[in-house]
C-alpha positions, 0 to 999 in steps of 0.5 A, spaced: 500 500 500 502 506 498 504 511 503 500 518 504 505 523 502 501 529 504 497 526 509 501 529 515 501 536 511 493 536 511 492 533 518 498 534 522 499 529 528 503 535 532 499 540 535 502 547 538 500 548 545 494 546 548 490 552 549 483 553 546 480 557 540 477 563 544 484 564 548 486 569 543 480 573 542 479 574 550 486 576 550 485 582 545 479 584 548 482 585 555 488 589 552 483 593 549 479 595 555 486 596 559 488 601 554 481 604 554 482 605 561 489 608 561 488 613 555 480 615 555 479 615 562 483 621 564 481 625 558 474 624 560 475 627 567 479 633 565 473 637 568 475 635 575 482 637 575 483 644 578 483 650 573 490 654 573 490 660 577 488 666 572 493 672 573 489 679 574 492 686 573 489 692 576 491 698 572 489 705 576 487 711 572 492 716 571 492 722 576 488 728 575 493 734 572 495 739 578 490 745 578 493 751 574 497 756 578 493 763 580 494 769 576 499 774 578 496 780 580 500 786 579 503 790 585 500 796 587 504 802 586 507 805 592 505 812 594 510 817 593 513 821 599 513 828 599 520 830 601 519 837 601 516 836 608 522 832 611 527 837 609 527 844 613 525 850 609 527 855 613 534 857 616 535 857 624 536 863 627 542 861 631 545 856 634 545 855 642 552 854 645 554 847 648 557 847 655 559 840 655 554 838 661 549 833 661 542 835 664 541 831 671 535 826 671 529 828 674 529 825 681 521 825 681 521 820 675 522 813 677 529 810 675 531 803 673 528 797 670 523 791 672 528 786 676 534 791 677 538 791 683 536 796 688 541 802 689 544 801 682 546 807 677 539 810 676 536 808 670 540 802 668 538 797 673 545 795 674 550 795 679 558 794 679 560 789 685 567 787 687 569 781 684 570 775 689 577 773 691 579 767 687 578 760 691 584 757 695 588 752 692 585 745 695 590 742 700 594 736 697 592 729 700 598 726 699 604 728 703 609 733 700 617 732 701 620 739 704 624 743 700 625 749 697 618 751 695 616 748 702 619 750 709 620 744 713 616 744 720 620 746 726 620 741 732 616 743 738 617 737 742 623 733 743 623 726 746 630 723 747 631 715 745 632 710 751 639 707 750 638 699 750 642 696 755 644 690 750 647 696 745 651 699 751 654 692 753 656 691 746 659 698 746 654 700 739 653 707 737 652 711 731 646 715 727 640 712 725 636 715 719 629 715 719 624 718 714 618 721 718 611 723 715 608 729 719 601 730 719 597 737 718 596 737 726 604 737 727 604 730 730 608 724 727 604 719 723 609 714 721 616 713 721 621 708 717 628 707 718 633 709 712 639 707 715 639 702 720 643 700 726 640 693 728 640 694 736 638 701 736 633 702 730 627 700 735 629 705 740 630 711 735 623 709 732 619 709 738 622 716 740 621 719 733 614 717 734 613 722 740 616 728 737 611 734 735 612 739 730 609 746 727 604 744 721 607 746 715 603 750 710 602 751 703 598 757 700 596 758 707 593 751 708 596 746 712 599 740 709 602 733 711 610 733 710 615 728 709 622 729 712 628 726 714 631 726 721 637 723 725 637 720 732 644 720 734 646 714 740 653 716 743 656 712 749 659 716 755 
């Protein structure tokens, strides 16, 4: 028996896929619905979208023109002055002699001005008062060192120092130099040793603190003074 050469072409024994005939039309329909939902739906909802803001401009009317200036009025003509009345037309008969004296003011008339000083120059309301003396120079608060411009104070009370027994036993003698501050009352306010002798310093300071002086004055005002004094210790 002859084989059927074209049987396999007309009736193929191999099938491609196992899907039904209605699968393709359904797929096409679903895609069409999705495309319509994506494209057509926004176009139909255009009226829901917010409207863009509208720019409005207001143009004001131009300002009114200024009023015209008032008309210039012509100045009234000045009245003419009769100069014939200002100048004397008759010559004087003579000139009175001038004795160079000023007539005294009438005593019956009130003199001075309101708010003037009593017993002042009549008619002026003023009086010449003597100038006040200049205020005295303020006294310095810090001690001033005595010298050429300031005379050193004079000692009015002298207290001899007590010679220490230990210094006498050691045969110590000499001069102790002390810087003292004299107050405005003439008393010694402070004293310190400038040249020292160890066994004699305290005795010298104790004696100087009891000294008294006349107050020194600068421009008539008592001032504190710094001065240097010496205390001499001599063995006999």
